[in-house]
C-alpha positions as CSV (number, residue, x, y, z in Angstrom):
1,X,-132.9,-18.3,-12.1
2,X,-134.9,-21.6,-11.6
3,X,-131.5,-23.7,-11.9
4,X,-129.9,-21.1,-9.6
5,X,-132.8,-20.9,-6.7
6,X,-132.6,-24.7,-6.9
7,X,-128.4,-25.0,-6.2
8,X,-128.4,-22.6,-3.8
9,X,-131.4,-24.6,-1.7
10,X,-129.4,-27.4,-2.0
11,X,-126.6,-25.9,-0.6
12,X,-128.5,-24.2,2.4
13,X,-130.5,-28.4,2.9
14,X,-126.9,-29.8,3.2
15,X,-125.4,-27.4,5.6
16,X,-128.4,-28.3,7.4
17,X,-128.2,-31.6,7.2
18,X,-124.2,-32.0,7.9
19,X,-124.5,-29.7,11.1
20,X,-128.2,-31.5,12.4
21,X,-127.2,-33.6,15.6
22,X,-130.1,-36.4,15.6
23,X,-133.1,-36.9,13.3
24,X,-135.5,-34.6,14.8
25,X,-133.4,-31.9,13.4
26,X,-133.3,-32.7,9.9
27,X,-137.4,-33.2,10.0
28,X,-138.1,-29.9,11.9
29,X,-136.0,-28.0,8.7
30,X,-137.1,-30.6,6.2
31,X,-140.7,-29.7,7.1
32,X,-140.4,-25.7,6.7
33,X,-138.2,-26.0,3.4
34,X,-139.7,-29.2,1.6
35,X,-142.5,-26.8,0.0
36,X,-140.0,-24.4,-1.1
37,X,-137.6,-26.6,-2.5
38,X,-140.2,-28.6,-4.7
39,X,-141.6,-25.8,-5.8
40,X,-138.1,-24.3,-6.9
41,X,-137.1,-28.0,-8.4
42,X,-140.1,-27.9,-10.8
43,X,-139.1,-27.4,-14.5
44,X,-141.1,-28.3,-17.8
45,X,-141.1,-31.9,-19.0
46,X,-139.0,-31.1,-22.1
47,X,-136.1,-29.5,-20.4
48,X,-133.0,-30.5,-21.8
49,X,-130.8,-31.9,-18.5
50,X,-127.9,-32.9,-21.7
51,X,-125.2,-30.1,-19.9
52,X,-126.7,-30.4,-16.5
53,X,-124.1,-30.3,-13.2
54,X,-125.6,-33.2,-12.1
55,X,-127.2,-31.0,-9.2
56,X,-130.6,-32.1,-10.2
57,X,-129.9,-36.1,-10.7
58,X,-128.0,-36.4,-7.4
59,X,-129.7,-39.6,-5.9
60,X,-129.1,-38.6,-2.0
61,X,-131.6,-35.5,-2.5
62,X,-133.6,-37.1,-5.0
63,X,-135.9,-38.9,-2.7
64,X,-136.7,-36.1,-0.6
65,X,-138.1,-33.9,-3.6
66,X,-139.6,-37.1,-5.7
67,X,-143.6,-38.4,-4.5
68,X,-142.9,-40.6,-1.9
69,X,-141.5,-44.3,-2.6
70,X,-140.9,-47.1,-0.7
71,X,-137.4,-48.1,-1.0
72,X,-136.0,-51.0,-0.2
73,X,-132.7,-49.9,0.9
74,X,-133.8,-47.8,3.3
75,X,-136.1,-50.6,5.2
76,X,-132.7,-52.9,4.7
77,X,-130.4,-50.5,6.7
78,X,-133.0,-50.0,9.3
79,X,-133.8,-53.5,10.1
80,X,-130.3,-54.7,9.6
81,X,-127.6,-52.0,10.7
82,X,-129.6,-49.5,12.0
83,X,-128.9,-45.6,11.6
84,X,-125.9,-44.9,14.0
85,X,-124.1,-41.9,12.8
86,X,-120.7,-40.9,14.3
87,X,-120.7,-37.4,15.9
88,X,-117.4,-36.8,14.7
89,X,-116.2,-37.5,11.2
90,X,-113.4,-36.1,8.6
91,X,-114.2,-33.8,6.1
92,X,-113.6,-36.5,3.2
93,X,-116.2,-35.9,0.7
94,X,-116.8,-39.8,0.4
95,X,-117.6,-39.6,4.4
96,X,-119.6,-36.5,4.2
97,X,-121.4,-38.0,1.4
98,X,-122.3,-41.4,3.1
99,X,-123.3,-39.2,6.4
100,X,-125.8,-36.9,4.5
101,X,-127.1,-40.0,2.9
102,X,-127.9,-41.8,6.4
103,X,-129.7,-38.9,8.1
104,X,-131.7,-38.8,5.0
105,X,-132.5,-42.5,5.0
106,X,-133.3,-41.8,8.7
107,X,-135.9,-39.2,8.1
108,X,-137.5,-41.4,5.0
109,X,-138.3,-44.5,7.9
110,X,-139.7,-41.6,10.2
111,X,-141.9,-40.8,7.0
112,X,-143.0,-44.2,6.9
113,X,-143.7,-44.5,10.3
114,X,-145.3,-41.2,10.9
115,X,-147.1,-40.5,7.7
116,X,-147.7,-44.4,5.9
117,X,-150.6,-42.9,3.8
118,X,-148.7,-40.6,1.7
119,X,-146.2,-43.9,0.5
120,X,-147.8,-44.2,-3.2
121,X,-146.0,-46.8,-4.7
122,X,-143.1,-49.7,-3.9
123,X,-139.2,-49.1,-5.3
124,X,-140.3,-51.7,-8.0
125,X,-143.3,-49.9,-9.1
126,X,-141.1,-46.3,-9.5
127,X,-138.3,-48.4,-11.6
128,X,-141.1,-49.2,-14.4
129,X,-142.0,-45.7,-14.6
130,X,-140.8,-43.4,-17.6
131,X,-140.5,-40.3,-15.7
132,X,-140.9,-38.6,-12.5
133,X,-143.8,-36.7,-13.7
134,X,-145.8,-40.2,-14.7
135,X,-144.9,-41.3,-11.1
136,X,-146.4,-38.4,-9.7
137,X,-149.2,-39.2,-11.1
138,X,-149.5,-42.7,-10.4
139,X,-149.5,-41.8,-7.0
140,X,-151.8,-39.3,-6.6
141,X,-154.6,-41.9,-8.8
142,X,-153.5,-44.6,-6.5
143,X,-154.6,-42.3,-3.5
144,X,-157.7,-41.2,-5.0
145,X,-158.6,-44.7,-6.0
146,X,-158.3,-45.9,-2.5
147,X,-160.5,-42.6,-1.0
148,X,-163.0,-42.4,-3.3
149,X,-163.5,-46.0,-4.6
150,X,-164.7,-49.5,-3.4
151,X,-162.7,-52.2,-4.0
152,X,-162.6,-53.4,-7.5
153,X,-163.6,-57.0,-8.5
154,X,-161.3,-58.5,-10.8
155,X,-163.2,-59.3,-14.6
156,X,-162.2,-62.9,-14.5
157,X,-164.5,-63.6,-11.2
158,X,-167.9,-64.5,-12.7
159,X,-171.3,-65.0,-10.8
160,X,-172.5,-63.5,-7.7
161,X,-169.7,-63.3,-4.7
162,X,-171.3,-64.6,-1.6
163,X,-169.8,-64.5,1.7
164,X,-169.0,-67.6,3.4
165,X,-167.9,-68.1,7.3
166,X,-165.9,-71.1,7.9
167,X,-166.4,-71.8,11.9
168,X,-162.9,-72.6,13.3
169,X,-162.8,-76.8,14.1
170,X,-161.8,-77.0,17.9
171,X,-161.6,-81.0,17.8
172,X,-158.5,-82.9,17.3
173,X,-158.1,-86.3,17.0
174,X,-154.8,-89.0,16.7
175,X,-153.8,-92.0,17.4
176,X,-151.2,-94.9,17.4
177,X,-151.0,-98.6,16.8
178,X,-147.9,-100.6,17.9
179,X,-147.5,-104.7,17.2
180,X,-144.8,-106.7,18.5
181,X,-143.6,-110.7,18.7
182,X,-140.7,-112.9,20.2
183,X,-139.7,-115.9,19.8
184,X,-137.5,-118.3,22.0
185,X,-137.0,-122.1,20.8
186,X,-134.6,-124.2,22.7
187,X,-133.3,-127.9,21.3
188,X,-134.1,-130.7,23.4
189,X,-130.4,-131.1,24.7
190,X,-129.8,-127.2,25.2
191,X,-127.0,-127.3,27.8
192,X,-128.9,-125.1,30.7
193,X,-132.3,-126.3,29.4
194,X,-135.2,-123.6,28.6
195,X,-138.9,-123.7,27.6
196,X,-139.9,-122.6,24.4
197,X,-142.3,-120.0,23.9
198,X,-143.7,-117.2,21.3
199,X,-145.2,-113.5,22.9
200,X,-147.6,-110.8,20.7
201,X,-148.3,-108.3,22.2
202,X,-151.1,-105.5,20.5
203,X,-151.9,-101.7,21.9
204,X,-154.0,-99.5,20.3
205,X,-154.7,-96.2,21.6
206,X,-156.9,-93.3,20.3
207,X,-157.7,-89.7,21.3
208,X,-160.4,-87.9,21.1
209,X,-159.8,-84.0,22.2
210,X,-161.4,-80.4,22.3
211,X,-160.4,-77.5,23.3
212,X,-161.7,-74.1,22.1
213,X,-158.5,-72.3,23.4
214,X,-160.5,-69.9,26.2
215,X,-162.5,-71.7,28.7
216,X,-163.5,-75.1,27.3
217,X,-161.5,-78.6,26.8
218,X,-162.7,-82.4,26.6
219,X,-160.1,-84.8,26.4
220,X,-161.1,-88.8,25.4
221,X,-158.1,-91.4,25.4
222,X,-159.3,-95.0,24.5
223,X,-156.6,-97.7,24.9
224,X,-156.6,-101.6,24.5
225,X,-154.0,-103.8,25.5
226,X,-153.6,-107.7,24.6
227,X,-151.0,-109.9,24.5
228,X,-150.9,-113.6,24.4
229,X,-147.8,-116.0,25.3
230,X,-147.4,-119.8,25.2
231,X,-145.5,-121.9,27.3
232,X,-144.5,-125.9,27.0
233,X,-144.5,-126.0,30.3
234,X,-148.6,-125.8,30.7
235,X,-150.2,-129.2,29.1
236,X,-154.2,-127.5,29.6
237,X,-153.4,-124.6,27.3
238,X,-151.7,-124.0,23.9
239,X,-151.8,-120.3,25.0
240,X,-152.5,-117.7,27.3
241,X,-152.9,-113.9,27.6
242,X,-150.5,-112.0,29.2
243,X,-151.4,-108.3,29.0
244,X,-155.3,-107.4,28.3
245,X,-156.9,-104.2,29.3
246,X,-159.9,-102.4,27.9
247,X,-159.7,-98.6,29.4
248,X,-161.7,-95.0,28.8
249,X,-160.8,-92.0,30.3
250,X,-162.8,-89.0,29.7
251,X,-162.3,-85.4,31.6
252,X,-164.2,-82.1,30.7
253,X,-162.7,-78.9,31.9
254,X,-163.2,-75.4,32.4
255,X,-160.5,-73.1,33.2
256,X,-160.9,-71.0,36.1
257,X,-157.5,-69.4,36.2
258,X,-154.2,-70.2,34.5
259,X,-153.2,-73.4,34.4
260,X,-156.0,-74.6,36.6
261,X,-159.4,-76.3,35.1
262,X,-162.6,-77.0,37.3
263,X,-163.1,-81.0,36.1
264,X,-165.4,-83.8,35.4
265,X,-163.6,-87.3,35.1
266,X,-164.9,-90.4,34.5
267,X,-162.7,-94.2,34.1
268,X,-164.1,-96.9,33.1
269,X,-161.4,-100.3,32.6
270,X,-161.7,-103.9,32.3
271,X,-160.5,-106.7,30.0
272,X,-161.8,-108.7,27.2
273,X,-160.5,-112.2,27.4
274,X,-160.4,-115.1,30.2
275,X,-156.8,-115.1,31.9
276,X,-155.6,-119.2,33.4
277,X,-152.9,-119.4,35.6
278,X,-150.7,-122.7,34.3
279,X,-152.0,-125.9,34.0
280,X,-155.8,-124.5,35.3
281,X,-159.0,-124.7,34.1
282,X,-160.3,-122.0,36.1
283,X,-159.8,-118.6,35.2
284,X,-159.0,-115.7,37.5
285,X,-160.1,-112.7,35.5
286,X,-162.2,-112.2,32.4
287,X,-164.6,-109.6,30.7
288,X,-166.6,-107.4,33.5
289,X,-164.3,-109.7,36.0
290,X,-163.1,-107.2,37.4
291,X,-164.6,-104.2,36.0
292,X,-163.6,-100.8,37.9
293,X,-165.6,-97.3,37.4
294,X,-164.5,-93.8,38.6
295,X,-166.2,-90.7,38.7
296,X,-165.1,-87.3,40.4
297,X,-165.1,-83.4,39.9
298,X,-162.0,-81.8,41.1
299,X,-159.2,-79.0,39.6
300,X,-156.9,-80.2,36.9
301,X,-153.2,-78.3,37.0
302,X,-151.2,-78.1,33.8
303,X,-148.3,-77.1,32.9
304,X,-146.4,-77.7,29.8
305,X,-142.6,-77.0,28.4
306,X,-141.3,-77.0,24.7
307,X,-140.6,-81.3,25.8
308,X,-142.7,-81.9,28.6
309,X,-146.6,-81.8,29.2
310,X,-147.6,-82.4,32.8
311,X,-151.3,-83.2,34.3
312,X,-151.8,-82.7,37.7
313,X,-155.9,-83.7,38.8
314,X,-157.0,-83.7,42.6
315,X,-160.3,-84.9,44.0
316,X,-160.5,-84.1,47.5
317,X,-163.6,-86.5,48.6
318,X,-165.4,-86.1,45.7
319,X,-164.2,-89.5,44.4
320,X,-167.1,-92.1,43.8
321,X,-165.7,-95.5,43.2
322,X,-167.4,-98.8,41.7
323,X,-166.2,-102.4,41.2
324,X,-168.3,-105.2,40.0
325,X,-167.1,-108.7,39.6
326,X,-170.0,-110.8,36.9
327,X,-168.9,-114.2,38.6
328,X,-169.6,-114.7,42.5
329,X,-166.8,-117.0,43.2
330,X,-164.3,-114.2,42.2
331,X,-165.5,-111.4,44.0
332,X,-163.3,-112.1,47.4
333,X,-160.3,-112.0,44.7
334,X,-161.2,-108.7,44.7
335,X,-161.7,-107.5,47.5
336,X,-166.0,-107.9,47.7
337,X,-167.6,-109.0,50.4
338,X,-169.1,-112.9,50.0
339,X,-172.4,-112.8,48.7
340,X,-172.2,-109.9,46.5
341,X,-170.9,-108.8,43.5
342,X,-170.1,-105.4,43.6
343,X,-168.6,-102.5,46.4
344,X,-168.5,-98.5,46.1
345,X,-167.5,-96.2,48.0
346,X,-166.2,-91.8,48.0
347,X,-162.8,-91.1,48.7
348,X,-160.2,-88.4,47.5
349,X,-158.2,-88.7,44.5
350,X,-154.9,-87.8,42.9
351,X,-153.9,-88.0,39.5
352,X,-150.3,-87.0,38.3
353,X,-149.9,-87.2,34.2
354,X,-146.3,-86.5,32.6
355,X,-145.5,-86.8,28.8
356,X,-142.1,-86.3,28.4
357,X,-139.5,-86.2,25.9
358,X,-135.8,-87.4,27.6
359,X,-133.6,-87.5,25.0
360,X,-133.4,-87.4,21.0
361,X,-135.8,-90.2,19.9
362,X,-136.8,-91.6,24.0
363,X,-140.0,-90.4,25.5
364,X,-141.9,-91.3,28.3
365,X,-145.1,-91.6,29.4
366,X,-145.8,-91.8,33.3
367,X,-149.6,-92.1,34.5
368,X,-149.9,-92.3,38.3
369,X,-153.4,-92.6,40.3
370,X,-153.8,-92.9,43.8
371,X,-157.2,-93.1,45.6
372,X,-158.4,-93.8,49.2
373,X,-161.4,-93.3,51.3
374,X,-159.5,-93.6,54.3
375,X,-159.6,-97.3,55.3
376,X,-158.1,-98.4,51.9
377,X,-155.8,-97.3,49.6
378,X,-155.3,-97.8,46.0
379,X,-151.7,-97.0,43.9
380,X,-151.1,-97.2,40.7
381,X,-148.4,-96.4,38.6
382,X,-147.6,-97.2,34.8
383,X,-144.5,-95.8,33.2
384,X,-143.8,-96.5,29.5
385,X,-140.7,-95.7,28.0
386,X,-140.3,-95.3,24.1
387,X,-137.2,-95.5,21.9
388,X,-138.0,-94.4,18.1
389,X,-135.3,-96.6,15.8
390,X,-136.8,-95.1,12.6
391,X,-140.4,-94.1,11.4
392,X,-142.1,-97.1,12.3
393,X,-140.2,-99.5,14.2
394,X,-139.4,-98.8,17.9
395,X,-138.5,-100.4,21.1
396,X,-140.3,-100.4,24.5
397,X,-140.3,-100.8,28.0
398,X,-143.3,-101.4,30.2
399,X,-143.2,-100.7,34.1
400,X,-146.5,-101.6,35.8
401,X,-146.7,-100.8,40.1
402,X,-149.8,-101.7,42.1
403,X,-150.9,-101.3,45.2
404,X,-154.2,-102.7,46.7
405,X,-154.8,-103.7,50.3
406,X,-158.8,-104.3,50.0
407,X,-157.9,-107.1,47.9
408,X,-157.3,-109.9,50.2
409,X,-157.2,-112.9,47.9
410,X,-154.3,-111.1,45.9
411,X,-152.0,-110.6,49.2
412,X,-148.7,-112.5,49.1
413,X,-145.9,-113.5,51.4
414,X,-143.0,-112.1,49.1
415,X,-144.5,-108.6,48.1
416,X,-147.5,-108.3,50.6
417,X,-150.4,-106.4,48.4
418,X,-147.8,-105.2,46.0
419,X,-148.2,-106.3,42.2
420,X,-145.7,-105.6,39.9
421,X,-145.4,-106.1,36.0
422,X,-142.7,-105.8,33.4
423,X,-141.9,-106.4,29.5
424,X,-139.6,-105.3,27.0
425,X,-140.6,-105.5,23.5
426,X,-139.7,-104.7,19.9
427,X,-141.9,-103.7,17.3
428,X,-143.8,-102.0,14.6
429,X,-145.6,-98.4,15.8
430,X,-148.2,-96.5,13.3
431,X,-149.4,-92.9,14.2
432,X,-151.4,-90.4,13.0
């Protein structure tokens, strides 16, 4: 009698699934008949199914009566192809079977979404079970264990457990060091003539940055450049410095809106060694001659993309500029009145900075600075193009332009107050 009742119930359920036009209809019908069908399908564990017609072992309907399991095939179907069921189909047994299976897959997905608490195990767990009865017991045991028992501690854990809170580290360090060397040699009878020379250029850059990803940022960059050149035409010096700079940039920011920080900025800059003109014993620059310091408070606008980072710092009427020259006889060369060794003023500062990848293996770092106290103007623009050849070898093109109309001693009939510098190098670079 039970088998007949089960078979009739399956026919009724199959008809409802075929005629349903949406998953909601299947859910409503399933909820109204599920308890009765499960009760009718229960038979003793020792029942002989050897002469069964197959209605109890049809996998299409088995999932609806067995304990709820997370089926891999249902999940994969839902994510890859979906359950778009055609409204019209033929009466072939194969297509009707697939239609029913897809409707039940959709029903199972609804169960996973709306009642995840009734899902007791995965399909892999189910395959390791011996009988459906043991499967159901396992499911109930898992549910009860989650409700009533605390988290079990494995036997191999020895001693007392202690909670350790690891705070995130918002500090980041990085740096790079480059070294390049060039040499030119001409024999004494070279037709076009020429001077033998050797050039060495080194560049060290260190970064120490803090960012809590919320409000506070603190950026620090130290940069040191030092280059030497030998020129056969200079009889007084075996070598001279042709590239010398020590600079520290620090910027503390507090985020006040998207992409905008209220920032305090400091820049300190000088050089490390004396620089001599050709065949002259008097240097024109040295350590702390000159020394430039700038302190300001302003707004820092930041934007970034996949291949670029832009920062535009603006300090209106809040930039304090200080210049000091250690040797008095050089003061006038750098715009300082005779008898004094320093000058100071307030003005407006604008400083855009750009890091960009121009194309594969080619990057640009551009730093521009403009300052004015409305009686003088200072403009500085550095551009560094790097072409990476391999992990350690790259080519560099550096172009530097400067304008300072307060330095009367540097005025030129050819360039006015403009100063230009450029070099190309091929060398080794190590970054970390």
